[in-house]
C-alpha positions, 0 to 999 in steps of 0.5 A, spaced: 315 363 793 318 363 799 318 370 803 325 371 806 326 378 805 322 385 806 323 386 798 320 379 797 314 381 801 314 388 798 313 385 791 308 380 793 304 386 795 305 390 789 302 384 785 296 384 789 294 391 789 296 391 781 291 385 780 286 389 785 287 395 780 286 391 774 279 388 777 277 395 779 278 398 772 273 393 770 268 394 775 268 402 775 264 402 768 259 398 771 258 402 777 258 408 773 252 406 769 248 403 775 249 410 778 243 415 778 246 421 781 250 425 775 255 427 780 256 420 783 257 417 775 262 423 774 266 421 780 266 413 778 268 416 771 274 420 774 276 415 778 277 410 772 282 415 769 285 415 775 286 408 776 289 407 769 294 412 771 295 408 778 296 402 774 301 406 769 305 408 776 305 400 778 308 398 772 314 403 773 315 400 780 315 393 777 320 396 771 325 399 776 325 392 780 326 388 774 319 384 775 314 382 770 308 387 771 303 382 773 298 381 779 297 375 783 289 374 784 287 379 789 281 376 793 280 382 797 278 386 791 274 380 788 270 380 794 269 387 795 267 387 787 262 381 788 259 384 794 257 390 790 255 386 784 250 382 789 247 389 792 246 391 784 242 385 783 237 387 789 231 390 787 232 398 790 230 405 788 235 409 785 237 413 791 238 407 795 242 404 789 247 410 789 247 409 797 249 402 796 254 404 790 258 409 795 258 404 801 261 399 796 266 404 793 268 407 800 270 400 802 274 399 796 278 406 797 279 404 804 282 397 802 286 401 797 288 406 802 291 401 807 295 397 801 298 404 798 300 406 805 303 400 807 307 400 800 309 407 801 312 405 808 315 399 805 318 403 799 321 408 804 324 402 809 327 399 803 330 405 800 326 406 794 325 413 794 322 413 787 317 408 789 315 411 795 314 418 791 309 414 786 306 410 791 305 416 795 302 420 790 297 414 789 295 414 796 294 421 796 289 420 790 285 414 794 284 419 800 282 424 795 277 420 792 274 417 799 273 424 801 269 426 795 265 420 796 264 422 803 261 429 801 257 425 796 254 420 801 252 426 805 248 429 800 245 422 797 244 419 803 240 425 806 236 425 799 235 417 800 233 418 808 228 424 806 225 420 801 223 415 806 221 420 811 216 423 805 213 416 804 212 415 812 209 422 813 204 420 807 202 414 810 201 417 816 197 422 814 193 418 809 186 415 811 187 407 811 184 406 804 189 412 801 195 409 804 195 403 800 194 407 794 200 411 796 204 405 797 203 403 789 
């Protein structure tokens, strides 16, 4: 498709984020399952419900534009999800898995915030007030999710760091033979 008009670009970006949301819809249950923190698991489950609503909003925008509600492969989201899946295959303690999951989730949120911010601006410039409202609502949800993840990260990252500190202190205090025992 040749992009000649701003509306053409807007539609292409809508298709991109639509596919991104569909990919995320599949990834969030796996992320929730991998989380050891009940709060993190709950955050992923809540975002899954929000993502379903966001897809519904995107379908409304496509309907108004008289465009089929289908996406084009979002390579950025595919890459972010692949990176998260690769991390989950690492041999890591539960606290570090949670830290990695939050990191992956915030990368996703920042991508979504950038995408929805641009789309809401495009909708405003094109005079699509209803689209701007729908996309703006999603943008606010993405920002709120990022904020929740930041708050969780502050607590869970500290837990992970304190776990390392406690292990380091145990190694420093234990006589040499006991250090090996403490590491098992």
